[in-house]
TORTI-855103 format. One record per residue: y, z, x of N, C-alpha, C in turn; residue number from 1. Coordinates in steps of 0.05 Angstrom, whole numbers, padded with zeros to 5 digits. Last residue first. Example, Ala and Ser with C-alpha at 12.3 -4.5 7.8 and 13.67 -1.06 7.14 Angstrom:
<pts>
<pt n_v="-00045" n_w="00142" n_u="00257" ca_v="-00021" ca_w="00143" ca_u="00273" c_v="00001" c_w="00157" c_u="00258" fise="2"/>
<pt n_v="-00114" n_w="00156" n_u="00264" ca_v="-00090" ca_w="00156" ca_u="00246" c_v="-00066" c_w="00156" c_u="00264" fise="1"/>
</pts>
This chain:
<pts>
<pt n_v="-00257" n_w="00212" n_u="-00139" ca_v="-00280" ca_w="00214" ca_u="-00121" c_v="-00304" c_w="00228" c_u="-00133" fise="137"/>
<pt n_v="-00232" n_w="00168" n_u="-00189" ca_v="-00235" ca_w="00195" ca_u="-00179" c_v="-00259" c_w="00197" c_u="-00161" fise="136"/>
<pt n_v="-00203" n_w="00106" n_u="-00172" ca_v="-00225" ca_w="00121" ca_u="-00184" c_v="-00225" c_w="00149" c_u="-00173" fise="135"/>
<pt n_v="-00140" n_w="00082" n_u="-00185" ca_v="-00156" ca_w="00095" ca_u="-00165" c_v="-00178" c_w="00111" c_u="-00179" fise="134"/>
<pt n_v="-00112" n_w="00017" n_u="-00203" ca_v="-00120" ca_w="00045" ca_u="-00208" c_v="-00135" c_w="00056" c_u="-00184" fise="133"/>
<pt n_v="-00057" n_w="-00025" n_u="-00184" ca_v="-00083" ca_w="-00020" ca_u="-00195" c_v="-00088" c_w="00010" c_u="-00198" fise="132"/>
<pt n_v="-00011" n_w="-00050" n_u="-00162" ca_v="-00024" ca_w="-00028" ca_u="-00148" c_v="-00053" c_w="-00024" c_u="-00158" fise="131"/>
<pt n_v="00002" n_w="-00094" n_u="-00196" ca_v="00005" ca_w="-00096" ca_u="-00167" c_v="-00012" c_w="-00075" c_u="-00153" fise="130"/>
<pt n_v="-00011" n_w="-00081" n_u="-00249" ca_v="-00016" ca_w="-00108" ca_u="-00239" c_v="-00015" c_w="-00110" c_u="-00209" fise="129"/>
<pt n_v="00003" n_w="-00027" n_u="-00254" ca_v="-00025" ca_w="-00035" ca_u="-00257" c_v="-00030" c_w="-00062" c_u="-00245" fise="128"/>
<pt n_v="00059" n_w="-00029" n_u="-00244" ca_v="00041" ca_w="-00013" ca_u="-00227" c_v="00012" c_w="-00022" c_u="-00229" fise="127"/>
<pt n_v="00075" n_w="-00062" n_u="-00286" ca_v="00079" ca_w="-00071" ca_u="-00258" c_v="00060" c_w="-00055" c_u="-00240" fise="126"/>
<pt n_v="00059" n_w="-00030" n_u="-00331" ca_v="00050" ca_w="-00058" ca_u="-00327" c_v="00052" c_w="-00067" c_u="-00298" fise="125"/>
<pt n_v="00083" n_w="00020" n_u="-00339" ca_v="00057" ca_w="00018" ca_u="-00325" c_v="00047" c_w="-00010" c_u="-00319" fise="124"/>
<pt n_v="00118" n_w="00002" n_u="-00397" ca_v="00113" ca_w="00022" ca_u="-00376" c_v="00085" c_w="00019" c_u="-00365" fise="123"/>
<pt n_v="00135" n_w="-00067" n_u="-00405" ca_v="00122" ca_w="-00043" ca_u="-00415" c_v="00115" c_w="-00024" c_u="-00392" fise="122"/>
<pt n_v="00193" n_w="-00086" n_u="-00365" ca_v="00167" ca_w="-00091" ca_u="-00377" c_v="00156" c_w="-00065" c_u="-00389" fise="121"/>
<pt n_v="00262" n_w="-00092" n_u="-00377" ca_v="00241" ca_w="-00076" ca_u="-00366" c_v="00215" c_w="-00082" c_u="-00380" fise="120"/>
<pt n_v="00288" n_w="-00160" n_u="-00377" ca_v="00285" ca_w="-00133" ca_u="-00388" c_v="00262" c_w="-00118" c_u="-00375" fise="119"/>
<pt n_v="00318" n_w="-00192" n_u="-00320" ca_v="00297" ca_w="-00190" ca_u="-00340" c_v="00296" c_w="-00162" c_u="-00351" fise="118"/>
<pt n_v="00354" n_w="-00196" n_u="-00278" ca_v="00361" ca_w="-00209" ca_u="-00304" c_v="00340" c_w="-00208" c_u="-00325" fise="117"/>
<pt n_v="00330" n_w="-00173" n_u="-00234" ca_v="00353" ca_w="-00160" ca_u="-00247" c_v="00359" c_w="-00171" c_u="-00274" fise="116"/>
<pt n_v="00258" n_w="-00171" n_u="-00232" ca_v="00283" ca_w="-00186" ca_u="-00229" c_v="00306" c_w="-00173" c_u="-00245" fise="115"/>
<pt n_v="00220" n_w="-00119" n_u="-00206" ca_v="00232" ca_w="-00130" ca_u="-00230" c_v="00257" c_w="-00146" c_u="-00224" fise="114"/>
<pt n_v="00205" n_w="-00094" n_u="-00160" ca_v="00188" ca_w="-00116" ca_u="-00170" c_v="00201" c_w="-00131" c_u="-00193" fise="113"/>
<pt n_v="00238" n_w="-00052" n_u="-00148" ca_v="00239" ca_w="-00075" ca_u="-00130" c_v="00224" c_w="-00099" c_u="-00141" fise="112"/>
<pt n_v="00224" n_w="-00017" n_u="-00191" ca_v="00252" ca_w="-00026" ca_u="-00187" c_v="00253" c_w="-00051" c_u="-00170" fise="111"/>
<pt n_v="00170" n_w="-00007" n_u="-00180" ca_v="00178" ca_w="-00020" ca_u="-00205" c_v="00206" c_w="-00032" c_u="-00203" fise="110"/>
<pt n_v="00174" n_w="00018" n_u="-00130" ca_v="00158" ca_w="-00007" ca_u="-00133" c_v="00167" c_w="-00022" c_u="-00158" fise="109"/>
<pt n_v="00204" n_w="00063" n_u="-00142" ca_v="00216" ca_w="00043" ca_u="-00125" c_v="00201" c_w="00017" c_u="-00127" fise="108"/>
<pt n_v="00166" n_w="00090" n_u="-00174" ca_v="00191" ca_w="00082" ca_u="-00186" c_v="00205" c_w="00061" c_u="-00169" fise="107"/>
<pt n_v="00127" n_w="00099" n_u="-00135" ca_v="00120" ca_w="00082" ca_u="-00159" c_v="00146" c_w="00072" c_u="-00172" fise="106"/>
<pt n_v="00154" n_w="00132" n_u="-00099" ca_v="00145" ca_w="00106" ca_u="-00090" c_v="00139" c_w="00088" c_u="-00114" fise="105"/>
<pt n_v="00159" n_w="00177" n_u="-00133" ca_v="00183" ca_w="00163" ca_u="-00122" c_v="00176" c_w="00135" c_u="-00113" fise="104"/>
<pt n_v="00105" n_w="00190" n_u="-00145" ca_v="00124" ca_w="00183" ca_u="-00166" c_v="00148" c_w="00168" c_u="-00155" fise="103"/>
<pt n_v="00055" n_w="00201" n_u="-00119" ca_v="00073" ca_w="00181" ca_u="-00109" c_v="00094" c_w="00172" c_u="-00129" fise="102"/>
<pt n_v="00006" n_w="00231" n_u="-00125" ca_v="00020" ca_w="00219" ca_u="-00148" c_v="00039" c_w="00197" c_u="-00140" fise="101"/>
<pt n_v="-00049" n_w="00216" n_u="-00081" ca_v="-00024" ca_w="00229" ca_u="-00087" c_v="-00011" c_w="00216" c_u="-00111" fise="100"/>
<pt n_v="-00096" n_w="00194" n_u="-00060" ca_v="-00096" ca_w="00205" ca_u="-00087" c_v="-00071" c_w="00220" c_u="-00095" fise="99"/>
<pt n_v="-00103" n_w="00168" n_u="-00011" ca_v="-00100" ca_w="00198" ca_u="-00011" c_v="-00100" c_w="00210" c_u="-00039" fise="98"/>
<pt n_v="-00110" n_w="00114" n_u="-00028" ca_v="-00127" ca_w="00126" ca_u="-00008" c_v="-00127" c_w="00157" c_u="-00011" fise="97"/>
<pt n_v="-00071" n_w="00108" n_u="-00071" ca_v="-00098" ca_w="00099" ca_u="-00073" c_v="-00117" c_w="00114" c_u="-00054" fise="96"/>
<pt n_v="-00023" n_w="00135" n_u="-00055" ca_v="-00034" ca_w="00138" ca_u="-00082" c_v="-00063" c_w="00130" c_u="-00084" fise="95"/>
<pt n_v="-00016" n_w="00124" n_u="00002" ca_v="-00011" ca_w="00149" ca_u="-00011" c_v="-00026" c_w="00153" c_u="-00037" fise="94"/>
<pt n_v="-00031" n_w="00070" n_u="00012" ca_v="-00042" ca_w="00092" ca_u="00028" c_v="-00039" c_w="00119" c_u="00015" fise="93"/>
<pt n_v="-00002" n_w="00045" n_u="-00029" ca_v="-00031" ca_w="00042" ca_u="-00028" c_v="-00043" c_w="00065" c_u="-00011" fise="92"/>
<pt n_v="00050" n_w="00060" n_u="-00014" ca_v="00039" ca_w="00069" ca_u="-00039" c_v="00009" c_w="00066" c_u="-00040" fise="91"/>
<pt n_v="00058" n_w="00033" n_u="00034" ca_v="00058" ca_w="00062" ca_u="00034" c_v="00046" c_w="00073" c_u="00009" fise="90"/>
<pt n_v="00055" n_w="-00020" n_u="00014" ca_v="00037" ca_w="-00010" ca_u="00036" c_v="00035" c_w="00020" c_u="00035" fise="89"/>
<pt n_v="00097" n_w="-00020" n_u="-00023" ca_v="00070" ca_w="-00024" ca_u="-00032" c_v="00050" c_w="-00014" c_u="-00011" fise="88"/>
<pt n_v="00142" n_w="-00013" n_u="00011" ca_v="00136" ca_w="00007" ca_u="-00010" c_v="00107" c_w="00004" c_u="-00019" fise="87"/>
<pt n_v="00138" n_w="-00060" n_u="00042" ca_v="00138" ca_w="-00034" ca_u="00055" c_v="00130" c_w="-00012" c_u="00035" fise="86"/>
<pt n_v="00143" n_w="-00100" n_u="00002" ca_v="00118" ca_w="-00097" ca_u="00017" c_v="00116" c_w="-00070" c_u="00031" fise="85"/>
<pt n_v="00196" n_w="-00090" n_u="-00014" ca_v="00174" ca_w="-00087" ca_u="-00033" c_v="00148" c_w="-00084" c_u="-00018" fise="84"/>
<pt n_v="00222" n_w="-00103" n_u="00034" ca_v="00225" ca_w="-00076" ca_u="00023" c_v="00202" c_w="-00070" c_u="00004" fise="83"/>
<pt n_v="00213" n_w="-00157" n_u="00041" ca_v="00200" ca_w="-00138" ca_u="00060" c_v="00201" c_w="-00109" c_u="00050" fise="82"/>
<pt n_v="00200" n_w="-00187" n_u="-00024" ca_v="00218" ca_w="-00177" ca_u="-00003" c_v="00203" c_w="-00159" c_u="00017" fise="81"/>
<pt n_v="00152" n_w="-00240" n_u="-00034" ca_v="00166" ca_w="-00215" ca_u="-00042" c_v="00183" c_w="-00206" c_u="-00018" fise="80"/>
<pt n_v="00114" n_w="-00289" n_u="-00055" ca_v="00138" ca_w="-00285" ca_u="-00039" c_v="00153" c_w="-00261" c_u="-00050" fise="79"/>
<pt n_v="00045" n_w="-00273" n_u="-00056" ca_v="00069" ca_w="-00279" ca_u="-00070" c_v="00093" c_w="-00274" c_u="-00052" fise="78"/>
<pt n_v="-00006" n_w="-00301" n_u="-00017" ca_v="00013" ca_w="-00279" ca_u="-00021" c_v="00037" c_w="-00288" c_u="-00036" fise="77"/>
<pt n_v="-00037" n_w="-00346" n_u="-00011" ca_v="-00051" ca_w="-00321" ca_u="-00013" c_v="-00032" c_w="-00297" c_u="-00019" fise="76"/>
<pt n_v="-00005" n_w="-00390" n_u="-00005" ca_v="-00028" ca_w="-00393" ca_u="-00023" c_v="-00042" c_w="-00366" c_u="-00027" fise="75"/>
<pt n_v="00034" n_w="-00376" n_u="00034" ca_v="00042" ca_w="-00380" ca_u="00006" c_v="00019" c_w="-00382" c_u="-00014" fise="74"/>
<pt n_v="00023" n_w="-00323" n_u="00078" ca_v="00014" ca_w="-00350" ca_u="00071" c_v="00019" c_w="-00355" c_u="00041" fise="73"/>
<pt n_v="00033" n_w="-00272" n_u="00093" ca_v="00056" ca_w="-00288" ca_u="00084" c_v="00049" c_w="-00316" c_u="00077" fise="72"/>
<pt n_v="00013" n_w="-00205" n_u="00097" ca_v="00005" ca_w="-00233" ca_u="00093" c_v="00029" c_w="-00248" c_u="00082" fise="71"/>
<pt n_v="00051" n_w="-00161" n_u="00138" ca_v="00041" ca_w="-00168" ca_u="00112" c_v="00033" c_w="-00198" c_u="00112" fise="70"/>
<pt n_v="00049" n_w="-00110" n_u="00188" ca_v="00053" ca_w="-00138" ca_u="00180" c_v="00040" c_w="-00141" c_u="00152" fise="69"/>
<pt n_v="00077" n_w="-00057" n_u="00226" ca_v="00062" ca_w="-00066" ca_u="00203" c_v="00069" c_w="-00095" c_u="00197" fise="68"/>
<pt n_v="00081" n_w="-00001" n_u="00270" ca_v="00084" ca_w="-00030" ca_u="00266" c_v="00067" c_w="-00038" c_u="00242" fise="67"/>
<pt n_v="00077" n_w="00053" n_u="00264" ca_v="00095" ca_w="00043" ca_u="00285" c_v="00099" c_w="00013" c_u="00283" fise="66"/>
<pt n_v="00070" n_w="00102" n_u="00219" ca_v="00066" ca_w="00073" ca_u="00222" c_v="00086" c_w="00063" c_u="00242" fise="65"/>
<pt n_v="00052" n_w="00165" n_u="00247" ca_v="00072" ca_w="00148" ca_u="00234" c_v="00063" c_w="00119" c_u="00238" fise="64"/>
<pt n_v="00025" n_w="00230" n_u="00246" ca_v="00021" ca_w="00202" ca_u="00250" c_v="00041" c_w="00186" c_u="00234" fise="63"/>
<pt n_v="00050" n_w="00291" n_u="00270" ca_v="00028" ca_w="00277" ca_u="00257" c_v="00026" c_w="00248" c_u="00265" fise="62"/>
<pt n_v="00095" n_w="00311" n_u="00295" ca_v="00084" ca_w="00326" ca_u="00272" c_v="00061" c_w="00312" c_u="00258" fise="61"/>
<pt n_v="00104" n_w="00275" n_u="00341" ca_v="00104" ca_w="00304" ca_u="00343" c_v="00089" c_w="00319" c_u="00320" fise="60"/>
<pt n_v="00057" n_w="00220" n_u="00333" ca_v="00084" ca_w="00231" ca_u="00337" c_v="00082" c_w="00262" c_u="00336" fise="59"/>
<pt n_v="00014" n_w="00166" n_u="00343" ca_v="00017" ca_w="00195" ca_u="00343" c_v="00046" c_w="00202" c_u="00349" fise="58"/>
<pt n_v="00015" n_w="00109" n_u="00301" ca_v="00019" ca_w="00121" ca_u="00328" c_v="00023" c_w="00151" c_u="00324" fise="57"/>
<pt n_v="-00017" n_w="00055" n_u="00267" ca_v="-00008" ca_w="00083" ca_u="00268" c_v="-00005" c_w="00093" c_u="00296" fise="56"/>
<pt n_v="-00006" n_w="-00007" n_u="00241" ca_v="-00013" ca_w="00007" ca_u="00265" c_v="-00001" c_w="00035" c_u="00265" fise="55"/>
<pt n_v="-00029" n_w="-00042" n_u="00187" ca_v="-00010" ca_w="-00021" ca_u="00195" c_v="-00021" c_w="-00006" c_u="00219" fise="54"/>
<pt n_v="-00033" n_w="-00100" n_u="00152" ca_v="-00043" ca_w="-00086" ca_u="00175" c_v="-00022" c_w="-00067" c_u="00184" fise="53"/>
<pt n_v="-00045" n_w="-00127" n_u="00086" ca_v="-00029" ca_w="-00111" ca_u="00105" c_v="-00046" c_w="-00102" c_u="00129" fise="52"/>
<pt n_v="-00082" n_w="-00164" n_u="00065" ca_v="-00054" ca_w="-00163" ca_u="00055" c_v="-00036" c_w="-00149" c_u="00075" fise="51"/>
<pt n_v="-00139" n_w="-00205" n_u="00068" ca_v="-00123" ca_w="-00184" ca_u="00082" c_v="-00094" c_w="-00186" c_u="00072" fise="50"/>
<pt n_v="-00182" n_w="-00217" n_u="00013" ca_v="-00160" ca_w="-00226" ca_u="00031" c_v="-00145" c_w="-00202" c_u="00042" fise="49"/>
<pt n_v="-00220" n_w="-00204" n_u="-00022" ca_v="-00225" ca_w="-00197" ca_u="00005" c_v="-00203" c_w="-00205" c_u="00024" fise="48"/>
<pt n_v="-00214" n_w="-00210" n_u="-00076" ca_v="-00216" ca_w="-00234" ca_u="-00060" c_v="-00224" c_w="-00228" c_u="-00031" fise="47"/>
<pt n_v="-00217" n_w="-00158" n_u="-00098" ca_v="-00230" ca_w="-00180" ca_u="-00112" c_v="-00234" c_w="-00204" c_u="-00093" fise="46"/>
<pt n_v="-00187" n_w="-00124" n_u="-00064" ca_v="-00216" ca_w="-00119" ca_u="-00069" c_v="-00230" c_w="-00143" c_u="-00081" fise="45"/>
<pt n_v="-00146" n_w="-00140" n_u="-00011" ca_v="-00149" ca_w="-00141" ca_u="-00040" c_v="-00179" c_w="-00140" c_u="-00045" fise="44"/>
<pt n_v="-00140" n_w="-00094" n_u="00044" ca_v="-00149" ca_w="-00119" ca_u="00033" c_v="-00150" c_w="-00118" c_u="00002" fise="43"/>
<pt n_v="-00112" n_w="-00066" n_u="00098" ca_v="-00112" ca_w="-00064" ca_u="00069" c_v="-00117" c_w="-00092" c_u="00058" fise="42"/>
<pt n_v="-00126" n_w="-00031" n_u="00155" ca_v="-00128" ca_w="-00058" ca_u="00143" c_v="-00130" c_w="-00054" c_u="00113" fise="41"/>
<pt n_v="-00097" n_w="00007" n_u="00205" ca_v="-00107" ca_w="00007" ca_u="00178" c_v="-00105" c_w="-00021" c_u="00167" fise="40"/>
<pt n_v="-00110" n_w="00023" n_u="00272" ca_v="-00099" ca_w="00002" ca_u="00254" c_v="-00113" c_w="00004" c_u="00227" fise="39"/>
<pt n_v="-00131" n_w="00053" n_u="00312" ca_v="-00107" ca_w="00064" ca_u="00299" c_v="-00094" c_w="00043" c_u="00280" fise="38"/>
<pt n_v="-00196" n_w="00037" n_u="00300" ca_v="-00178" ca_w="00049" ca_u="00320" c_v="-00155" c_w="00062" c_u="00306" fise="37"/>
<pt n_v="-00194" n_w="00012" n_u="00238" ca_v="-00207" ca_w="00007" ca_u="00264" c_v="-00188" c_w="00016" c_u="00286" fise="36"/>
<pt n_v="-00203" n_w="00027" n_u="00171" ca_v="-00188" ca_w="00032" ca_u="00196" c_v="-00206" c_w="00026" c_u="00219" fise="35"/>
<pt n_v="-00195" n_w="-00001" n_u="00106" ca_v="-00211" ca_w="00009" ca_u="00128" c_v="-00194" c_w="00011" c_u="00153" fise="34"/>
<pt n_v="-00192" n_w="-00008" n_u="00037" ca_v="-00177" ca_w="-00001" ca_u="00061" c_v="-00198" c_w="00009" c_u="00081" fise="33"/>
<pt n_v="-00184" n_w="-00048" n_u="-00020" ca_v="-00203" ca_w="-00037" ca_u="-00001" c_v="-00188" c_w="-00032" c_u="00025" fise="32"/>
<pt n_v="-00156" n_w="-00050" n_u="-00086" ca_v="-00153" ca_w="-00047" ca_u="-00057" c_v="-00178" c_w="-00036" c_u="-00043" fise="31"/>
<pt n_v="-00156" n_w="-00049" n_u="-00141" ca_v="-00147" ca_w="-00073" ca_u="-00128" c_v="-00148" c_w="-00073" c_u="-00098" fise="30"/>
<pt n_v="-00192" n_w="-00030" n_u="-00198" ca_v="-00182" ca_w="-00023" ca_u="-00172" c_v="-00177" c_w="-00048" c_u="-00156" fise="29"/>
<pt n_v="-00216" n_w="-00050" n_u="-00242" ca_v="-00188" ca_w="-00041" ca_u="-00245" c_v="-00176" c_w="-00033" c_u="-00219" fise="28"/>
<pt n_v="-00269" n_w="-00058" n_u="-00229" ca_v="-00252" ca_w="-00081" ca_u="-00230" c_v="-00222" c_w="-00074" c_u="-00233" fise="27"/>
<pt n_v="-00287" n_w="-00004" n_u="-00183" ca_v="-00287" ca_w="-00018" ca_u="-00209" c_v="-00268" c_w="-00041" c_u="-00208" fise="26"/>
<pt n_v="-00283" n_w="00016" n_u="-00133" ca_v="-00308" ca_w="00022" ca_u="-00147" c_v="-00309" c_w="00008" c_u="-00175" fise="25"/>
<pt n_v="-00259" n_w="00000" n_u="-00068" ca_v="-00256" ca_w="-00002" ca_u="-00097" c_v="-00283" c_w="00001" c_u="-00111" fise="24"/>
<pt n_v="-00257" n_w="00046" n_u="-00016" ca_v="-00271" ca_w="00023" ca_u="-00027" c_v="-00268" c_w="00023" c_u="-00057" fise="23"/>
<pt n_v="-00221" n_w="00069" n_u="00040" ca_v="-00224" ca_w="00070" ca_u="00011" c_v="-00237" c_w="00044" c_u="00002" fise="22"/>
<pt n_v="-00220" n_w="00110" n_u="00100" ca_v="-00217" ca_w="00086" ca_u="00084" c_v="-00220" c_w="00091" c_u="00054" fise="21"/>
<pt n_v="-00220" n_w="00149" n_u="00138" ca_v="-00245" ca_w="00146" ca_u="00122" c_v="-00244" c_w="00121" c_u="00105" fise="20"/>
<pt n_v="-00167" n_w="00149" n_u="00155" ca_v="-00187" ca_w="00136" ca_u="00172" c_v="-00214" c_w="00133" c_u="00158" fise="19"/>
<pt n_v="-00144" n_w="00180" n_u="00115" ca_v="-00138" ca_w="00151" ca_u="00116" c_v="-00159" c_w="00137" c_u="00132" fise="18"/>
<pt n_v="-00163" n_w="00230" n_u="00132" ca_v="-00172" ca_w="00219" ca_u="00106" c_v="-00167" c_w="00189" c_u="00105" fise="17"/>
<pt n_v="-00135" n_w="00235" n_u="00180" ca_v="-00164" ca_w="00236" ca_u="00180" c_v="-00176" c_w="00225" c_u="00154" fise="16"/>
<pt n_v="-00083" n_w="00234" n_u="00161" ca_v="-00092" ca_w="00212" ca_u="00178" c_v="-00123" c_w="00212" c_u="00179" fise="15"/>
<pt n_v="-00083" n_w="00284" n_u="00135" ca_v="-00079" ca_w="00259" ca_u="00119" c_v="-00089" c_w="00235" c_u="00135" fise="14"/>
<pt n_v="-00088" n_w="00318" n_u="00178" ca_v="-00108" ca_w="00318" ca_u="00157" c_v="-00107" c_w="00293" c_u="00140" fise="13"/>
<pt n_v="-00040" n_w="00307" n_u="00206" ca_v="-00066" ca_w="00302" ca_u="00219" c_v="-00088" c_w="00300" c_u="00198" fise="12"/>
<pt n_v="00008" n_w="00278" n_u="00161" ca_v="-00003" ca_w="00300" ca_u="00175" c_v="-00030" c_w="00292" c_u="00187" fise="11"/>
<pt n_v="00051" n_w="00223" n_u="00168" ca_v="00026" ca_w="00233" ca_u="00156" c_v="00015" c_w="00255" c_u="00173" fise="10"/>
<pt n_v="00117" n_w="00212" n_u="00157" ca_v="00098" ca_w="00221" ca_u="00178" c_v="00074" c_w="00234" c_u="00163" fise="9"/>
<pt n_v="00156" n_w="00159" n_u="00132" ca_v="00137" ca_w="00181" ca_u="00128" c_v="00121" c_w="00187" c_u="00153" fise="8"/>
<pt n_v="00184" n_w="00113" n_u="00136" ca_v="00194" ca_w="00136" ca_u="00150" c_v="00175" c_w="00160" c_u="00149" fise="7"/>
<pt n_v="00149" n_w="00052" n_u="00149" ca_v="00157" ca_w="00073" ca_u="00131" c_v="00166" c_w="00097" c_u="00147" fise="6"/>
<pt n_v="00174" n_w="-00004" n_u="00187" ca_v="00155" ca_w="00018" ca_u="00182" c_v="00167" c_w="00039" c_u="00163" fise="5"/>
<pt n_v="00187" n_w="-00067" n_u="00161" ca_v="00199" ca_w="-00043" ca_u="00172" c_v="00180" c_w="-00020" c_u="00167" fise="4"/>
<pt n_v="00141" n_w="-00119" n_u="00177" ca_v="00153" ca_w="-00100" ca_u="00158" c_v="00167" c_w="-00078" c_u="00174" fise="3"/>
<pt n_v="00132" n_w="-00188" n_u="00187" ca_v="00135" ca_w="-00162" ca_u="00199" c_v="00150" c_w="-00144" c_u="00180" fise="2"/>
<pt n_v="00089" n_w="-00233" n_u="00159" ca_v="00116" ca_w="-00222" ca_u="00156" c_v="00115" c_w="-00193" c_u="00168" fise="1"/>
</pts>
């Protein structure tokens, strides 16, 4: 599934940190990220399945995702909206790889993940089940 790229521009220093990748260190972490060239690959840590590929391109003030795809095979990926996948991709890069709080993205993730006709789940449940945790370096 092709995703709409995030509007965010990552500074050169952030892109350098993204290029270093991220490896899950515990069972509570759900993501491994590595970069080859200008493409970031985001895989689920437990299964190793690829979930996202994001191609970064140089822009005036840094780096922007110019193209992104999400896994869409029904046996490996839940059927979710392109908007939810866009938010999750950006949130993994921001919160997991860079260690940013990402409060706005987290709120958007919860909003997009919850069916309208269901009550709100306990706080943090959606984030933990989809995003997971980040170990301190």
